[in-house]
Kinemage of the C-alpha trace (Angstrom):
@kinemage 1
@onewidth
@group {chain A} dominant
@subgroup {mainchain}
@vectorlist {calphas} color= white
{ca met a 1} P 0.108 -0.186 0.239
{ca arg a 2} L 0.871 3.569 -0.598
{ca arg a 3} L 2.683 5.500 2.051
{ca glu a 4} L 0.842 8.752 3.093
{ca lys a 5} L 3.044 11.498 3.909
{ca thr a 6} L 1.443 14.011 6.935
{ca lys a 7} L 2.677 17.387 7.917
{ca his a 8} L 4.261 15.699 10.832
{ca lys a 9} L 7.977 14.727 10.675
{ca gly a 10} L 9.000 11.441 10.602
{ca ile a 11} L 4.830 10.027 10.686
{ca tyr a 12} L 3.485 8.768 7.482
{ca lys a 13} L 0.317 6.254 7.028
{ca val a 14} L -0.489 3.508 5.334
{ca gly a 15} L -4.300 2.686 4.861
{ca asp a 16} L -5.516 3.347 7.830
{ca thr a 17} L -2.666 3.286 9.902
{ca tyr a 18} L -0.016 5.762 10.969
{ca tyr a 19} L 3.524 4.859 11.524
{ca ile a 20} L 6.364 6.491 13.466
{ca thr a 21} L 9.814 6.552 12.193
{ca tyr a 22} L 12.829 7.640 15.150
{ca tyr a 23} L 16.601 6.842 15.197
{ca val a 24} L 18.397 5.037 17.852
{ca gly a 25} L 21.898 6.365 17.322
{ca glu a 26} L 22.221 6.496 13.372
{ca lys a 27} L 19.911 3.292 12.911
{ca lys a 28} L 16.523 4.580 11.574
{ca phe a 29} L 13.256 2.406 13.079
{ca glu a 30} L 9.923 2.487 12.485
{ca lys a 31} L 6.612 1.182 14.320
{ca ala a 32} L 3.250 1.307 14.013
{ca ala a 33} L 0.857 3.538 16.163
{ca gly a 34} L -2.776 2.559 15.312
{ca ser a 35} L -5.342 4.433 13.480
{ca lys a 36} L -5.650 8.116 15.531
{ca leu a 37} L -2.935 10.767 14.551
{ca ser a 38} L -2.565 12.425 17.860
{ca val a 39} L -1.903 8.896 19.246
{ca ala a 40} L 1.062 8.702 16.920
{ca leu a 41} L 2.245 12.231 17.807
{ca thr a 42} L 2.176 10.805 21.564
{ca glu a 43} L 3.652 7.554 20.929
{ca lys a 44} L 6.385 9.368 19.193
{ca met a 45} L 7.175 11.973 21.448
{ca asp a 46} L 7.521 8.951 24.005
{ca arg a 47} L 9.537 6.820 21.817
{ca glu a 48} L 11.948 10.223 21.671
{ca arg a 49} L 11.924 10.717 25.173
{ca arg a 50} L 13.155 6.727 25.612
{ca val a 51} L 16.141 7.292 23.112
{ca arg a 52} L 17.361 10.037 24.803
{ca arg a 53} L 17.039 8.499 28.667
{ca gly a 54} L 19.157 5.492 26.911
{ca asn a 55} L 16.646 2.816 26.584
{ca tyr a 56} L 18.228 1.494 23.416
{ca glu a 57} L 18.367 -2.711 23.711
{ca val a 58} L 14.835 -3.157 24.379
{ca leu a 59} L 13.842 -0.613 21.521
{ca glu a 60} L 16.188 -2.421 18.975
{ca arg a 61} L 14.779 -6.115 19.950
{ca gln a 62} L 11.641 -5.033 19.388
{ca glu a 63} L 12.363 -3.963 16.113
{ca lys a 64} L 14.163 -7.045 15.179
{ca thr a 65} L 12.163 -9.769 16.626
{ca asn a 66} L 8.871 -11.023 14.692
{ca phe a 67} L 6.192 -12.805 16.677
{ca lys a 68} L 7.039 -16.396 15.885
{ca gln a 69} L 10.781 -15.488 17.172
{ca leu a 70} L 9.195 -14.860 20.331
{ca val a 71} L 6.904 -18.216 20.069
{ca asp a 72} L 10.245 -20.177 20.153
{ca leu a 73} L 11.375 -17.847 22.838
{ca tyr a 74} L 8.514 -18.867 25.008
{ca lys a 75} L 8.705 -22.612 24.291
{ca lys a 76} L 12.291 -22.419 25.279
{ca glu a 77} L 12.095 -20.525 28.433
{ca gly a 78} L 8.755 -19.713 29.004
{ca asp a 79} L 6.360 -21.004 31.804
{ca gly a 80} L 4.700 -23.822 29.588
{ca lys a 81} L 1.378 -22.733 30.672
{ca lys a 82} L -1.362 -25.187 28.714
{ca tyr a 83} L -3.669 -22.303 27.633
{ca ile a 84} L -0.838 -20.716 25.560
{ca leu a 85} L 0.621 -23.728 23.876
{ca gln a 86} L -2.935 -24.818 23.345
{ca phe a 87} L -3.437 -21.769 20.721
{ca ile a 88} L 0.135 -21.606 19.506
{ca ser a 89} L -1.099 -22.236 15.932
{ca val a 90} L -3.668 -19.608 15.883
{ca tyr a 91} L -1.420 -17.147 16.755
{ca leu a 92} L 1.089 -17.878 14.095
{ca ala a 93} L -1.436 -17.883 11.442
{ca tyr a 94} L -2.990 -14.735 12.419
{ca phe a 95} L 0.814 -12.509 13.535
{ca gly a 96} L 3.356 -15.180 12.389
{ca glu a 97} L 5.843 -12.740 10.599
{ca lys a 98} L 4.999 -9.594 12.248
{ca met a 99} L 7.142 -7.498 13.946
{ca leu a 100} L 6.451 -6.900 17.775
{ca ser a 101} L 6.702 -3.269 17.423
{ca gln a 102} L 4.277 -3.741 14.727
{ca ile a 103} L 1.554 -5.370 16.787
{ca thr a 104} L -0.978 -3.008 18.186
{ca arg a 105} L -3.966 -2.767 20.175
{ca arg a 106} L -5.844 -2.627 16.836
{ca asn a 107} L -4.675 -6.151 15.762
{ca leu a 108} L -5.930 -7.687 18.997
{ca phe a 109} L -9.498 -6.683 18.528
{ca lys a 110} L -8.914 -7.960 14.317
{ca phe a 111} L -7.666 -10.957 15.596
{ca arg a 112} L -10.578 -11.460 18.061
{ca asp a 113} L -12.815 -10.635 15.564
{ca ala a 114} L -11.064 -13.166 12.652
{ca leu a 115} L -10.941 -15.821 15.620
{ca lys a 116} L -14.851 -15.786 16.263
{ca ala a 117} L -15.554 -15.699 12.067
{ca thr a 118} L -13.154 -18.579 10.825
{ca pro a 119} L -14.961 -21.696 11.602
{ca lys a 120} L -18.623 -19.940 9.750
{ca gln a 121} L -16.073 -19.955 6.803
{ca arg a 122} L -15.143 -23.240 7.243
{ca gly a 123} L -18.747 -24.664 7.828
{ca lys a 124} L -18.154 -25.822 11.337
{ca glu a 125} L -19.811 -24.475 14.918
{ca glu a 126} L -19.138 -20.967 15.572
{ca val a 127} L -16.434 -20.626 18.150
{ca thr a 128} L -17.578 -19.665 21.922
{ca asp a 129} L -17.016 -16.343 23.491
{ca thr a 130} L -15.375 -18.066 26.445
{ca asn a 131} L -12.588 -19.713 23.661
{ca val a 132} L -11.768 -16.248 22.172
{ca asn a 133} L -11.414 -14.881 25.558
{ca arg a 134} L -9.277 -18.013 26.834
{ca ala a 135} L -6.961 -17.487 23.690
{ca leu a 136} L -6.822 -13.607 24.626
{ca ala a 137} L -6.009 -14.446 27.928
{ca gly a 138} L -2.960 -16.707 26.475
{ca leu a 139} L -2.363 -13.992 24.091
{ca arg a 140} L -2.039 -11.305 26.765
{ca arg a 141} L 0.295 -13.650 29.055
{ca leu a 142} L 2.689 -14.384 26.099
{ca phe a 143} L 3.048 -10.658 25.395
{ca asn a 144} L 4.081 -10.320 29.393
{ca phe a 145} L 6.559 -12.826 28.854
{ca ala a 146} L 8.039 -10.529 25.941
{ca val a 147} L 8.170 -7.668 28.176
{ca ser a 148} L 9.618 -9.391 30.970
{ca arg a 149} L 12.084 -10.973 28.807
{ca glu a 150} L 12.941 -6.902 27.588
{ca tyr a 151} L 11.478 -8.103 24.030
{ca met a 152} L 9.025 -5.581 23.992
{ca glu a 153} L 8.467 -2.201 26.251
{ca glu a 154} L 4.858 -2.568 27.062
{ca asn a 155} L 1.962 -5.180 26.654
{ca pro a 156} L -0.134 -3.871 23.520
{ca phe a 157} L -3.294 -5.033 25.709
{ca pro a 158} L -5.261 -2.124 27.211
{ca lys a 159} L -5.127 -1.891 31.132
{ca thr a 160} L -8.454 -1.908 31.460
{ca ser a 161} L -11.217 -4.593 31.313
{ca lys a 162} L -14.056 -2.151 29.835
{ca ser a 163} L -11.871 -1.662 26.633
{ca gly a 164} L -14.179 -4.121 25.179
{ca leu a 165} L -11.692 -6.453 24.040
{ca phe a 166} L -12.958 -9.399 25.539
{ca tyr a 167} L -16.210 -10.753 25.592
{ca pro a 168} L -18.786 -10.681 28.582
{ca glu a 169} L -19.374 -14.383 29.501
{ca lys a 170} L -23.084 -14.821 30.074
{ca lys a 171} L -23.070 -16.927 33.531
{ca gly a 172} L -25.746 -19.093 34.098
{ca leu a 173} L -26.724 -22.213 36.066
{ca arg a 174} L -23.942 -25.149 36.141
{ca asn a 175} L -24.738 -28.880 35.124
{ca phe a 176} L -24.925 -31.302 38.183
{ca phe a 177} L -25.290 -35.043 38.276
{ca thr a 178} L -28.200 -36.599 38.893
{ca glu a 179} L -28.038 -39.185 42.081
{ca gly a 180} L -28.464 -41.761 39.621
{ca gln a 181} L -25.768 -40.529 37.145
{ca met a 182} L -23.155 -40.639 40.148
{ca glu a 183} L -24.416 -44.310 41.240
{ca lys a 184} L -23.214 -45.473 37.990
{ca ile a 185} L -20.061 -43.470 38.004
{ca val a 186} L -19.385 -44.747 41.074
{ca asp a 187} L -20.070 -48.386 40.199
{ca ser a 188} L -17.927 -48.267 37.074
{ca ser a 189} L -14.903 -47.095 39.458
{ca pro a 190} L -11.911 -48.802 40.916
{ca glu a 191} L -12.403 -49.049 44.781
{ca trp a 192} L -9.056 -46.815 45.488
{ca leu a 193} L -11.465 -43.885 43.142
{ca lys a 194} L -14.813 -44.246 44.932
{ca pro a 195} L -13.706 -42.239 48.339
{ca met a 196} L -12.506 -39.269 46.711
{ca ile a 197} L -15.330 -38.907 44.107
{ca leu a 198} L -18.103 -39.143 46.951
{ca thr a 199} L -16.366 -36.894 48.878
{ca ala a 200} L -15.815 -34.496 45.917
{ca tyr a 201} L -19.248 -34.901 45.405
{ca tyr a 202} L -20.600 -34.320 48.696
{ca thr a 203} L -18.550 -31.438 49.797
{ca gly a 204} L -18.225 -29.855 46.375
{ca leu a 205} L -14.008 -29.742 47.076
{ca arg a 206} L -12.357 -28.406 44.220
{ca glu a 207} L -9.555 -30.866 42.798
{ca gly a 208} L -6.475 -29.177 44.117
{ca glu a 209} L -8.360 -29.031 47.584
{ca leu a 210} L -9.005 -32.387 47.189
{ca leu a 211} L -5.862 -33.981 46.435
{ca gly a 212} L -4.527 -31.730 49.152
{ca leu a 213} L -6.444 -33.021 52.191
{ca arg a 214} L -5.355 -34.224 55.304
{ca trp a 215} L -6.574 -36.711 57.994
{ca glu a 216} L -6.097 -34.448 60.425
{ca arg a 217} L -8.116 -31.958 58.905
{ca val a 218} L -11.066 -34.430 58.597
{ca asp a 219} L -13.652 -34.428 61.291
{ca leu a 220} L -15.516 -37.385 60.627
{ca gln a 221} L -18.082 -37.256 63.457
{ca ser a 222} L -18.956 -33.806 63.051
{ca gly a 223} L -19.126 -34.676 59.426
{ca ile a 224} L -16.672 -31.179 59.014
{ca ile a 225} L -13.695 -30.675 56.609
{ca ser a 226} L -11.175 -27.562 57.539
{ca leu a 227} L -9.438 -25.734 54.848
{ca pro a 228} L -6.839 -23.440 55.895
{ca ser a 229} L -6.566 -21.524 52.296
{ca thr a 230} L -8.348 -22.097 49.239
{ca lys a 231} L -8.842 -20.381 46.261
{ca thr a 232} L -11.923 -18.185 47.157
{ca leu a 233} L -10.347 -17.831 50.634
{ca lys a 234} L -6.842 -16.825 52.255
{ca asp a 235} L -7.383 -16.230 55.974
{ca pro a 236} L -4.540 -15.069 57.857
{ca thr a 237} L -5.769 -16.350 60.986
{ca gly a 238} L -4.851 -19.697 60.260
{ca gln a 239} L -8.429 -20.914 60.671
{ca gly a 240} L -9.504 -20.993 57.245
{ca gln a 241} L -12.746 -22.296 55.893
{ca arg a 242} L -14.948 -25.141 57.324
{ca val a 243} L -16.991 -27.537 54.995
{ca val a 244} L -19.719 -28.878 55.828
{ca ser a 245} L -20.702 -32.072 54.356
{ca cys a 246} L -24.527 -32.824 53.094
{ca arg a 247} L -24.301 -36.488 54.287
{ca arg a 248} L -22.451 -37.618 56.875
{ca ser a 249} L -22.004 -41.509 57.448
């Protein structure tokens, strides 16, 4: 696409996107700054201020590193979160060879919309809002990794939850197993697993809470389990949460 000059030195437009140019020493760099000229002006002044402060290395890495290289670095040195790895092919299909310095907030909205629309084009079921949000959450963490490794100056994701990037998820009633379904599950399970299934069913304990349970925290007579620290309760007193079973033997 053709470059359009603006009246501001070092700022030009390609399509709907403004780009800024700046120098680190004698090297010239370019960066996408979004669809608003005012944002491009602010970005250019901020870049030049950062250069004057001597923040050269991060700027240079961001200009020279593409998204695929970031993914390779994450696979090698990252924490290997499943909700990131399962979307790697999706991320690469959209961002691929794009330089980290060129990824803007607008790209994130376009990625979200493309991910939502792709299954319809292939005649498959629509991707749920929940899956799109999970993909966005993984991408946000991936960019946080890039910032922590000094390959990006800042995460392009908006800092506020009111940006509209993530889809609002509907909260409905959860599905529960009926008594008949539970009987079938228990009957088909090995003996060592049955107590764990029944405990989870009658108390509602999460998997981590159940696996971390110790006998000293179980009162069989009163039917009470004490959880000193849970995902939903961080009690500095140490008394913790008391879980009362809905069925006592």
